NUROMAR-236261 format. One line per 3 residues: number of its first residue (from 1); for each residue x, y, z of N, C-alpha, C. Coordinates in pm, 1 decimal. Example, Ala and Ser with C-alpha at 12.3 -4.5 7.8 and 13.67 -1.06 7.14 Angstrom:
2
1) 1319.0:-569.0:780.0:1230.0:-450.0:780.0:1320.0:-330.0:780.0 | 1285.0:-225.0:708.0:1367.0:-106.0:714.0:1290.0:3.0:787.0 .
! end
This chain:
242
1) 10087.4:14559.5:9795.3:10175.1:14588.1:9687.8:10259.9:14718.9:9733.4 | 10383.6:14689.4:9685.2:10497.6:14771.6:9713.9:10551.2:14819.7:9599.4 | 10558.6:14926.7:9558.5:10624.8:14978.2:9423.9:10615.8:14874.0:9309.1 .
4) 10490.8:14856.5:9291.2:10482.6:14765.7:9142.6:10490.3:14629.1:9184.8 | 10509.2:14588.5:9299.2:10560.2:14445.0:9318.8:10440.1:14373.5:9439.9 | 10373.7:14273.9:9383.8:10295.0:14203.5:9475.3:10381.1:14095.5:9571.6 .
7) 10359.3:14122.6:9706.3:10432.3:14041.8:9801.5:10315.7:13947.0:9844.1 | 10319.2:13838.8:9806.6:10219.6:13710.3:9838.6:10270.7:13656.7:9959.8 | 10169.6:13611.0:10044.3:10175.6:13552.2:10168.8:10224.6:13400.1:10132.6 .
10) 10341.5:13349.6:10181.5:10400.7:13234.4:10161.0:10402.7:13155.2:10250.6 | 10359.7:13028.5:10267.7:10360.7:12916.7:10373.8:10450.8:12808.2:10332.8 | 10505.6:12757.3:10446.2:10587.1:12629.2:10409.5:10567.5:12527.0:10528.9 .
13) 10523.5:12398.6:10492.1:10502.6:12306.9:10590.7:10645.4:12199.7:10588.9 | 10681.6:12180.9:10689.4:10791.7:12066.5:10689.2:10728.1:11930.5:10786.0 | 10751.7:11836.3:10703.3:10732.9:11703.1:10763.9:10833.0:11607.6:10803.9 .
16) 10860.1:11595.1:10943.9:10972.6:11496.2:10968.3:10950.6:11337.9:10955.8 | 11042.9:11273.5:10976.2:11036.6:11125.8:10946.0:11008.5:11041.3:11060.9 | 10991.4:10914.8:11039.1:10941.5:10807.3:11130.8:11055.3:10779.6:11230.1 .
19) 11001.4:10812.1:11357.5:11102.0:10800.4:11470.6:11192.1:10919.2:11479.7 | 11168.7:11028.7:11389.9:11261.0:11136.7:11403.0:11197.1:11259.7:11481.4 | 11239.2:11390.3:11439.1:11164.9:11508.0:11480.3:11216.0:11623.5:11407.4 .
22) 11176.9:11745.0:11434.2:11224.3:11833.2:11351.2:11360.5:11866.4:11330.5 | 11454.2:11805.1:11407.2:11592.2:11838.6:11399.0:11650.2:11779.5:11266.1 | 11582.9:11693.4:11207.9:11614.0:11608.8:11089.6:11631.4:11714.8:10952.5 .
25) 11534.9:11836.5:10980.4:11539.4:11920.5:10882.8:11592.0:12065.8:10926.4 | 11639.8:12061.8:11045.4:11673.0:12197.1:11091.0:11761.1:12295.7:11028.9 | 11874.2:12247.6:10938.0:11951.0:12333.5:10884.4:11885.9:12388.9:10759.6 .
28) 11790.5:12309.1:10677.4:11712.0:12386.5:10590.4:11609.3:12486.1:10642.1 | 11539.8:12432.9:10761.2:11435.6:12529.8:10814.0:11509.8:12665.9:10840.5 | 11635.6:12650.1:10923.3:11684.6:12775.2:10969.3:11711.1:12869.9:10834.2 .
31) 11764.7:12811.4:10752.2:11808.8:12897.4:10641.0:11679.6:12953.5:10578.6 | 11579.7:12877.2:10555.6:11453.3:12968.2:10505.3:11393.1:13039.9:10601.0 | 11398.0:13016.1:10722.8:11345.1:13099.4:10833.2:11426.0:13235.2:10834.5 .
34) 11540.3:13230.6:10805.4:11632.4:13353.8:10819.7:11652.1:13449.6:10681.7 | 11589.8:13365.7:10581.1:11612.8:13429.2:10440.2:11469.6:13493.7:10390.2 | 11367.8:13451.5:10453.9:11225.0:13491.6:10413.8:11157.5:13537.5:10516.3 .
37) 11039.0:13598.6:10484.0:10931.0:13627.7:10593.3:10802.7:13516.5:10575.3 | 10828.7:13408.7:10536.4:10729.1:13305.7:10523.7:10680.3:13250.6:10643.0 | 10554.7:13215.5:10642.6:10491.3:13142.1:10759.1:10538.9:13007.2:10752.5 .
40) 10598.3:12958.8:10855.9:10648.5:12832.1:10867.1:10597.4:12743.3:10965.0 | 10555.5:12590.0:10934.6:10502.7:12531.8:11042.0:10598.7:12393.7:11040.3 | 10605.0:12332.2:11149.8:10693.8:12226.6:11162.2:10651.3:12130.8:11279.2 .
43) 10540.0:12075.3:11274.8:10477.1:12003.8:11374.7:10569.9:11867.7:11425.2 | 10556.1:11856.2:11532.9:10599.4:11723.3:11578.2:10515.0:11612.3:11566.3 | 10507.6:11510.5:11506.0:10398.8:11396.0:11495.9:10377.2:11329.9:11627.3 .
46) 10255.0:11296.7:11626.7:10216.6:11212.0:11767.3:10308.4:11100.1:11799.4 | 10354.4:11096.6:11909.6:10444.4:10987.5:11959.6:10583.2:11011.5:11947.9 | 10637.5:11121.0:11875.1:10752.4:11164.3:11842.7:10841.1:11252.1:11909.4 .
49) 10770.3:11301.0:12010.1:10830.4:11409.3:12110.8:10905.3:11326.5:12222.5 | 11003.8:11379.7:12287.2:11087.0:11308.9:12386.7:10976.5:11257.0:12497.8 | 10867.4:11345.9:12533.5:10769.9:11300.9:12623.0:10688.1:11181.7:12602.0 .
52) 10669.1:11157.6:12467.9:10563.6:11065.9:12424.7:10623.0:10923.3:12383.9 | 10556.7:10825.7:12366.0:10582.7:10688.7:12310.2:10499.9:10677.9:12179.5 | 10575.6:10596.6:12095.4:10531.2:10552.8:11965.2:10423.5:10432.7:11993.3 .
55) 10431.7:10387.6:12108.0:10358.0:10263.9:12147.1:10207.5:10271.3:12115.1 | 10144.4:10222.5:12023.6:9990.3:10230.9:12024.5:9945.3:10337.9:11930.9 | 10052.8:10394.8:11867.1:10012.0:10491.3:11765.6:9946.5:10448.6:11640.2 .
58) 9850.9:10517.9:11555.7:9825.0:10471.4:11442.9:9883.6:10554.0:11328.5 | 9894.0:10498.9:11211.8:9971.7:10600.8:11111.7:9866.4:10708.3:11080.1 | 9738.9:10679.7:11091.3:9644.2:10792.8:11040.9:9677.1:10925.0:11140.3 .
61) 9712.7:10913.9:11274.9:9738.0:11019.8:11350.7:9847.6:11117.4:11307.2 | 9957.4:11055.4:11224.2:10076.3:11134.1:11191.1:10028.3:11195.0:11078.9 | 9942.0:11145.3:10975.1:9886.6:11215.4:10848.0:9794.8:11317.3:10899.7 .
64) 9699.5:11289.6:11001.3:9607.2:11388.9:11050.6:9683.7:11512.9:11103.5 | 9815.2:11495.9:11189.2:9872.6:11615.1:11238.5:9920.9:11692.9:11122.5 | 9997.1:11646.9:11044.9:10041.4:11726.5:10921.2:9935.8:11777.0:10843.7 .
67) 9836.5:11711.9:10843.1:9704.4:11790.9:10753.5:9651.7:11903.5:10837.7 | 9647.1:11900.2:10940.5:9586.4:12000.0:11042.0:9665.9:12129.9:11011.8 | 9795.9:12104.8:11024.5:9893.2:12226.4:11005.4:9871.2:12283.9:10862.1 .
70) 9887.3:12200.6:10756.8:9867.5:12225.2:10609.2:9710.2:12323.0:10590.8 | 9604.5:12276.5:10676.5:9492.3:12342.5:10664.1:9506.7:12489.6:10716.0 | 9579.3:12497.5:10819.6:9590.9:12631.6:10886.5:9672.9:12721.5:10791.7 .
73) 9786.9:12670.5:10725.5:9850.7:12743.2:10635.9:9753.6:12776.5:10521.8 | 9654.0:12696.0:10469.0:9583.3:12716.0:10370.1:9494.9:12831.1:10376.7 | 9456.1:12851.2:10513.9:9346.2:12938.1:10538.0:9435.9:13098.9:10535.4 .
76) 9547.8:13110.7:10548.0:9619.2:13246.0:10546.1:9728.4:13276.1:10437.4 | 9753.6:13169.7:10354.7:9862.1:13169.2:10247.7:9830.7:13159.1:10120.0 | 9852.1:13259.6:10022.1:9842.6:13223.2:9883.8:9919.0:13113.8:9818.8 .
79) 10043.1:13097.0:9874.3:10120.6:13003.0:9816.4:10171.1:12925.6:9924.3 | 10181.3:12798.1:9898.2:10229.6:12687.4:9986.6:10329.1:12587.9:9931.8 | 10421.8:12568.4:10016.0:10537.7:12479.3:9982.5:10540.1:12372.5:10074.2 .
82) 10546.4:12241.2:10048.8:10562.4:12127.3:10119.2:10705.8:12064.3:10115.7 | 10765.2:12036.5:10250.7:10898.1:11977.4:10223.9:10890.4:11850.7:10336.7 | 10907.1:11729.6:10259.2:10888.4:11611.2:10347.1:11036.2:11537.2:10351.6 .
85) 11044.3:11477.4:10478.1:11181.9:11403.6:10487.4:11155.5:11228.6:10521.6 | 11208.6:11170.3:10464.9:11194.7:11032.1:10479.1:11037.0:11005.9:10481.7 | 10970.0:10947.1:10582.7:10838.2:10919.1:10598.6:10771.2:11030.5:10580.6 .
88) 10804.8:11149.4:10615.6:10741.2:11268.0:10581.7:10718.3:11312.9:10454.4 | 10804.1:11269.8:10382.9:10789.0:11271.5:10224.8:10648.0:11228.2:10179.4 | 10647.8:11097.6:10239.4:10521.1:11007.8:10189.2:10415.5:11096.8:10238.4 .
91) 10405.9:11147.1:10350.4:10298.3:11236.6:10393.7:10271.3:11368.0:10309.5 | 10359.1:11415.1:10276.6:10377.5:11543.3:10195.0:10326.0:11543.7:10078.7 | 10366.9:11421.5:10009.8:10311.8:11396.5:9856.0:10177.1:11351.8:9872.2 .
94) 10127.0:11285.9:9960.3:9986.8:11268.2:9971.2:9898.8:11393.4:9971.2 | 9956.4:11479.3:10087.2:9865.6:11592.8:10099.2:9854.6:11703.0:9981.3 | 9981.9:11691.3:9897.0:9973.0:11759.3:9771.5:9887.7:11705.9:9671.5 .
97) 9827.2:11621.4:9677.7:9712.0:11566.6:9586.8:9590.3:11589.9:9652.3 | 9574.8:11670.6:9774.4:9451.2:11692.8:9839.7:9415.1:11838.7:9850.7 | 9535.3:11904.1:9840.8:9526.2:12054.9:9865.3:9593.9:12124.7:9763.1 .
100) 9587.7:12275.0:9753.9:9651.0:12368.2:9656.2:9802.5:12355.2:9707.6 | 9887.2:12296.8:9641.4:10020.0:12313.9:9683.3:10097.5:12350.7:9566.8 | 10206.1:12435.7:9584.0:10274.3:12504.8:9484.9:10405.7:12408.9:9449.5 .
103) 10455.1:12382.2:9550.9:10575.2:12321.0:9517.3:10590.2:12211.5:9631.9 | 10674.1:12077.1:9577.0:10681.8:11964.2:9672.7:10829.0:11941.0:9678.8 | 10888.7:11932.1:9781.0:11031.5:11876.0:9791.5:11026.7:11761.1:9879.8 .
106) 11074.7:11657.9:9823.2:11081.2:11517.7:9895.9:11232.8:11486.1:9906.6 | 11266.7:11469.4:10036.7:11395.5:11439.3:10072.6:11400.5:11295.2:10125.8 | 11498.0:11200.8:10083.7:11518.7:11070.0:10135.2:11379.3:11005.7:10166.6 .
109) 11291.4:11024.2:10065.2:11152.6:10972.5:10079.5:11138.1:10819.8:10089.9 | 11063.3:10763.0:10189.2:11065.5:10634.5:10180.9:10945.3:10557.9:10118.1 | 10951.3:10558.6:9984.9:10861.0:10505.7:9905.6:10882.3:10349.1:9921.5 .
112) 11007.4:10276.0:9966.6:11029.5:10175.6:9998.3:11059.7:10161.4:10151.7 | 11013.6:10038.6:10210.5:11051.9:10020.4:10338.3:11214.1:10064.1:10371.3 | 11237.8:10116.7:10486.1:11369.6:10135.0:10522.8:11448.5:9995.3:10533.7 .
115) 11574.5:10000.3:10481.7:11639.5:9877.0:10468.9:11732.7:9858.2:10617.9 | 11633.8:9803.9:10701.3:11709.5:9777.9:10830.5:11832.1:9681.7:10846.3 | 11824.7:9594.8:10740.3:11954.4:9514.4:10710.0:12095.2:9591.5:10717.8 .
118) 12087.8:9709.8:10652.9:12187.2:9801.4:10620.0:12224.1:9898.7:10745.9 | 12161.9:9888.7:10844.3:12182.5:9965.1:10970.5:12324.3:9926.7:11027.5 | 12339.8:9800.3:11044.1:12481.6:9745.8:11100.7:12589.9:9798.6:11023.3 .
121) 12583.2:9802.1:10876.5:12662.2:9829.4:10787.9:12732.2:9985.0:10837.5 | 12605.5:10057.3:10848.6:12619.6:10207.3:10883.2:12693.4:10248.4:11018.4 | 12633.1:10152.8:11126.3:12693.2:10162.2:11239.3:12840.5:10140.0:11245.6 .
124) 12879.1:10042.3:11165.2:13030.1:10001.6:11149.0:13097.9:10108.8:11076.3 | 13039.4:10162.3:10989.9:13112.7:10293.7:10934.6:13126.3:10413.4:11033.3 | 13046.1:10430.4:11124.0:13045.8:10515.6:11225.1:13145.0:10492.1:11312.4 .
127) 13163.0:10361.9:11338.4:13280.9:10333.1:11455.1:13417.8:10366.9:11374.3 | 13415.4:10317.0:11255.6:13558.6:10352.1:11186.4:13574.4:10504.5:11161.2 | 13481.2:10573.5:11156.3:13490.0:10724.4:11125.0:13539.2:10778.1:11269.4 .
130) 13486.7:10725.5:11374.6:13525.1:10766.9:11512.9:13662.9:10768.3:11519.4 | 13716.5:10646.4:11494.7:13849.7:10601.5:11509.2:13946.0:10710.7:11420.9 | 13886.5:10762.6:11310.2:13958.6:10849.3:11241.2:13923.0:11006.7:11266.6 .
133) 13857.3:11014.1:11379.1:13822.8:11162.9:11403.4:13722.2:11221.1:11328.4 | 13651.7:11153.2:11264.1:13520.4:11214.1:11172.4:13388.4:11184.4:11212.2 | 13373.4:11138.2:11353.8:13255.3:11100.9:11395.4:13154.5:11230.7:11400.3 .
136) 13190.0:11340.1:11399.5:13110.4:11468.6:11427.3:13004.4:11456.9:11307.0 | 13054.0:11419.4:11185.6:12950.9:11421.7:11066.0:12837.2:11321.6:11063.0 | 12882.1:11220.4:11178.6:12773.6:11107.3:11167.6:12682.0:11124.8:11308.9 .
139) 12705.9:11226.8:11397.4:12625.9:11256.2:11508.7:12467.8:11237.2:11492.8 | 12434.9:11320.9:11401.4:12284.6:11331.1:11366.0:12249.7:11185.7:11306.9 | 12312.8:11128.7:11242.5:12265.7:10979.5:11186.4:12280.8:10894.2:11297.1 .
142) 12360.5:10910.3:11376.1:12370.8:10799.9:11512.1:12232.6:10816.9:11577.8 | 12212.0:10947.7:11598.8:12097.4:10977.1:11686.3:11963.5:10916.6:11624.6 | 11956.1:10933.6:11481.8:11846.6:10902.0:11402.6:11836.5:10732.3:11425.5 .
145) 11953.3:10671.9:11407.6:11958.3:10511.8:11415.6:11898.8:10474.3:11550.1 | 11951.6:10539.9:11663.6:11932.7:10497.9:11799.8:11768.7:10505.7:11825.2 | 11721.1:10611.0:11757.9:11589.9:10642.9:11790.9:11489.1:10543.6:11684.5 .
148) 11540.0:10511.3:11581.3:11473.9:10430.9:11494.6:11474.7:10276.1:11548.0 | 11579.5:10244.8:11615.9:11606.2:10104.7:11672.9:11536.7:10091.0:11808.7 | 11481.4:10208.3:11874.8:11425.6:10176.8:11978.5:11250.0:10177.2:11956.3 .
151) 11234.0:10199.7:11847.7:11090.6:10227.8:11807.8:11015.1:10074.8:11829.3 | 10903.0:10075.9:11911.1:10835.3:9959.5:11924.3:10796.9:9886.5:11783.2 | 10766.5:9743.9:11792.2:10734.5:9680.6:11672.9:10587.9:9730.1:11616.8 .
154) 10502.4:9753.8:11708.7:10393.7:9792.2:11659.6:10387.0:9940.1:11580.2 | 10490.8:10028.7:11618.1:10495.2:10145.8:11538.9:10560.6:10114.9:11423.7 | 10665.8:10054.4:11409.0:10716.1:9991.1:11268.1:10607.2:9935.3:11192.9 .
157) 10541.6:9861.3:11224.3:10420.3:9823.1:11155.5:10328.1:9902.7:11083.1 | 10321.9:9999.8:11173.2:10224.3:10131.9:11125.6:10286.3:10215.7:11020.4 | 10442.7:10209.6:11035.4:10512.4:10270.6:10942.3:10495.3:10215.9:10810.0 .
160) 10516.8:10067.8:10795.4:10485.4:10015.3:10688.0:10369.8:10012.4:10629.0 | 10263.3:10020.4:10705.7:10126.3:10045.8:10653.1:10117.9:10181.7:10585.9 | 10165.6:10256.6:10638.2:10155.1:10409.1:10579.2:10216.9:10407.6:10437.7 .
163) 10333.1:10354.4:10432.5:10391.2:10328.4:10323.6:10330.7:10260.1:10204.7 | 10250.5:10167.5:10244.9:10159.8:10077.0:10159.7:10047.6:10165.1:10114.4 | 9985.3:10221.8:10225.7:9886.1:10301.5:10188.3:9902.0:10429.2:10106.9 .
166) 10006.6:10505.4:10121.5:10040.7:10620.0:10035.9:10115.1:10610.4:9923.0 | 10183.1:10491.4:9896.9:10260.1:10484.3:9781.8:10192.0:10494.0:9644.7 | 10081.0:10481.8:9625.6:9999.0:10486.0:9507.4:9957.7:10647.1:9484.2 .
169) 9991.4:10721.8:9578.3:9942.2:10884.8:9568.9:10068.2:10933.7:9475.3 | 10159.9:10896.1:9470.0:10260.0:10954.7:9355.2:10214.0:10969.3:9239.4 | 10118.6:10876.8:9192.0:10053.0:10866.6:9065.7:9978.0:10996.0:9028.5 .
172) 9921.3:11063.3:9143.3:9829.1:11167.6:9136.2:9901.6:11317.2:9164.7 | 10050.9:11296.3:9189.2:10111.0:11447.1:9217.1:10143.0:11502.5:9083.7 | 10082.8:11622.7:9085.7:10098.7:11711.9:8965.3:10186.3:11851.3:8986.4 .
175) 10200.6:11861.1:9106.3:10271.7:11997.8:9137.7:10419.3:11979.5:9103.8 | 10499.1:12083.2:9067.3:10650.8:12075.9:9048.3:10701.5:12032.3:9179.8 | 10808.4:11935.5:9145.7:10845.5:11840.0:9251.9:11009.4:11826.6:9239.3 .
178) 11079.7:11854.0:9353.0:11208.4:11819.7:9358.9:11232.7:11682.0:9452.4 | 11294.3:11595.2:9380.1:11326.9:11463.8:9464.6:11488.9:11452.3:9489.2 | 11514.2:11430.9:9619.0:11655.3:11433.0:9672.3:11694.6:11315.9:9731.9 .
181) 11788.1:11238.7:9736.8:11830.2:11113.2:9789.0:11985.6:11116.2:9805.5 | 12049.4:11078.2:9905.3:12188.0:11068.6:9913.2:12217.0:10922.3:9851.3 | 12341.5:10957.4:9790.5:12391.3:10839.1:9710.7:12465.6:10732.5:9797.9 .
184) 12500.3:10770.0:9918.0:12537.4:10661.9:10012.2:12421.6:10638.4:10128.3 | 12303.9:10656.5:10083.0:12179.7:10617.0:10186.9:12192.8:10474.2:10227.3 | 12240.1:10427.1:10329.4:12229.7:10298.4:10369.9:12085.0:10226.1:10397.1 .
187) 11989.1:10337.5:10405.0:11870.5:10285.0:10464.3:11762.5:10261.7:10352.2 | 11761.6:10341.8:10236.0:11681.4:10330.4:10128.9:11755.5:10307.2:10001.6 | 11719.9:10228.4:9940.5:11789.4:10203.3:9808.8:11753.8:10294.4:9706.1 .
190) 11850.1:10325.9:9591.8:11822.2:10415.0:9507.5:11689.7:10412.8:9424.3 | 11658.5:10272.1:9428.4:11505.5:10265.5:9338.7:11400.2:10328.5:9421.0 | 11423.9:10374.1:9536.4:11312.3:10467.5:9614.5:11287.2:10566.2:9547.8 .
193) 11414.5:10662.8:9512.6:11386.4:10796.6:9461.3:11350.7:10784.2:9287.4 | 11419.0:10674.8:9238.7:11384.9:10641.6:9120.3:11213.6:10613.3:9083.2 | 11172.4:10538.0:9179.2:11027.5:10501.4:9175.0:10958.2:10625.1:9172.3 .
196) 10989.0:10716.5:9276.8:10901.7:10846.1:9286.6:10909.5:10932.7:9168.1 | 11013.6:10937.6:9109.9:11037.3:11020.6:8990.5:10977.4:10959.0:8885.0 | 10986.8:10839.8:8845.7:10913.5:10773.5:8745.4:10755.6:10775.0:8764.5 .
199) 10705.6:10763.0:8904.4:10540.2:10758.1:8928.9:10476.6:10895.4:8906.4 | 10562.6:11014.3:8947.9:10500.4:11137.9:8947.8:10461.7:11178.2:8794.1 | 10345.4:11204.9:8779.8:10312.1:11267.6:8622.2:10355.7:11419.7:8619.7 .
202) 10408.2:11483.7:8734.4:10419.5:11629.9:8705.6:10507.4:11641.9:8591.5 | 10490.4:11755.0:8501.0:10583.1:11807.9:8400.6:10712.9:11863.1:8456.4 | 10692.0:11922.0:8577.1:10821.9:11987.7:8619.3:10860.1:11893.5:8736.2 .
205) 10953.6:11825.2:8739.3:11003.2:11732.6:8819.0:11168.1:11703.2:8796.3 | 11231.4:11705.5:8910.0:11365.9:11684.9:8899.4:11418.1:11591.5:9021.3 | 11497.8:11489.6:8965.5:11561.8:11395.1:9075.0:11702.2:11420.2:9085.2 .
208) 11748.0:11418.3:9210.7:11889.0:11449.6:9218.4:11945.0:11381.5:9343.4 | 12052.3:11317.1:9305.5:12128.8:11239.9:9410.6:12249.4:11302.4:9450.7 | 12256.5:11304.7:9572.9:12414.7:11378.0:9654.1:12497.2:11259.0:9657.0 .
211) 12597.0:11236.3:9586.1:12672.2:11132.7:9585.6:12725.2:11079.5:9709.3 | 12766.0:11183.4:9806.3:12832.7:11149.0:9915.7:12746.9:11144.5:10066.4 | 12617.7:11192.0:10036.7:12538.4:11192.8:10157.8:12470.4:11074.3:10175.2 .
214) 12409.7:11031.0:10314.8:12348.0:10943.0:10364.8:12217.7:10984.5:10373.9 | 12131.8:10892.0:10456.5:11993.5:10907.2:10471.4:11967.1:11055.5:10516.8 | 12041.9:11110.3:10609.8:12011.7:11234.4:10689.8:12092.4:11337.1:10568.5 .
217) 12018.8:11367.1:10482.1:12095.4:11462.4:10370.9:12111.8:11595.4:10426.2 | 12031.2:11655.5:10519.1:12041.4:11778.8:10592.4:12171.1:11797.2:10643.4 | 12240.0:11686.6:10696.1:12360.5:11693.4:10792.2:12497.1:11612.1:10719.6 .
220) 12464.8:11602.4:10585.8:12586.1:11517.9:10507.6:12693.4:11615.4:10439.2 | 12788.6:11573.0:10390.7:12888.2:11652.4:10346.9:12857.5:11752.3:10248.9 | 12719.4:11726.2:10180.0:12688.5:11815.9:10070.3:12577.3:11904.9:10119.3 .
223) 12582.7:11932.7:10238.7:12460.6:12013.0:10306.4:12444.8:12139.7:10236.3 | 12540.6:12203.1:10212.8:12530.7:12341.2:10123.3:12478.1:12322.5:9982.5 | 12500.9:12212.3:9935.8:12457.3:12173.5:9792.3:12295.6:12147.1:9803.8 .
226) 12275.6:12085.0:9907.7:12129.1:12036.1:9922.7:12043.2:12183.9:9953.5 | 12100.6:12247.8:10055.8:12027.8:12392.4:10081.6:12015.9:12473.3:9939.6 | 12115.1:12480.3:9875.2:12118.2:12562.0:9756.1:12013.0:12528.5:9654.3 .
229) 12004.4:12383.6:9657.9:11912.6:12309.6:9547.9:11756.8:12353.3:9597.9 | 11752.1:12332.2:9717.4:11611.9:12361.3:9782.8:11571.9:12510.3:9753.9 | 11651.5:12584.2:9798.0:11618.7:12741.0:9776.3:11603.6:12789.1:9648.2 .
232) 11683.4:12722.8:9549.5:11663.2:12767.0:9410.3:11526.7:12710.2:9377.0 | 11502.4:12580.1:9405.9:11371.1:12519.0:9371.9:11252.5:12604.6:9414.4 | 11266.2:12660.0:9538.0:11151.6:12722.3:9582.9:11143.7:12894.9:9543.8 .
235) 11219.6:12915.5:9456.5:11244.8:13065.1:9418.6:11230.5:13153.3:9528.4 | 11313.9:13139.4:9632.3:11289.6:13208.3:9747.5:11295.2:13389.2:9733.5 | 11372.3:13420.8:9644.5:11377.5:13551.4:9621.6:11282.4:13615.7:9513.7 .
238) 11195.1:13522.2:9460.4:11105.4:13560.8:9372.5:10994.5:13644.6:9395.0 | 10967.1:13759.0:9336.0:10829.4:13856.8:9356.4:10757.4:13841.5:9217.2 | 10626.3:13870.7:9234.6:10557.3:13877.5:9108.8:10536.5:14030.7:9091.3 .
241) 10574.7:14072.3:8960.9:10575.2:14216.6:8911.4:10455.2:14231.1:8846.1 | 10406.4:14355.6:8879.6:10274.0:14400.6:8809.6:10318.1:14454.6:8678.7 .
! end
């Protein structure tokens, strides 16, 4: 207790997407890390490091890794926030129904399968952007697409199984939730975010579309808006006065 203010130990777990890695959420992670003294955890899910393969992995392993990190936070933190991106949003939502979680952020969450049929269109858009000198904005998306395209079929099947298994969990999410999706997301249809919003019974829930952003919302043209949305939702400067 400092001068009539209770400083609570706050933890935050980040969960990255299928075929991805922590870089997907790096801008948001760095902002929270620099602006708070929170305990942050950002595990690399099995098979997703540069040294590992997704071949032969089971979706339960991805859930278990995130859950182990959440359990560690639960042992030391009074307040816990979860932030999930793409497939990681599915895992985060599921974990919020099993553990005491104070706030949940779901970014580009794959409540429906990633629309691989749209990948070619986005690749063509990147080619055109490159001709116009705008390829920098698409660098991270290109990296994501390359990783996604190189995933073995067995891993893609496991991803689909995870989506099927965890989709019903949204009906049990009662924690305050922020749902964000890019308006130009070529991999997920708008109905994915809308489905999540409609399914979650939490009284405190917000759905926000970033009209110019693609799937990788942390690297889109509305990056600052995204970070501000998340930081405001998390009450990063809030303290409990006695």
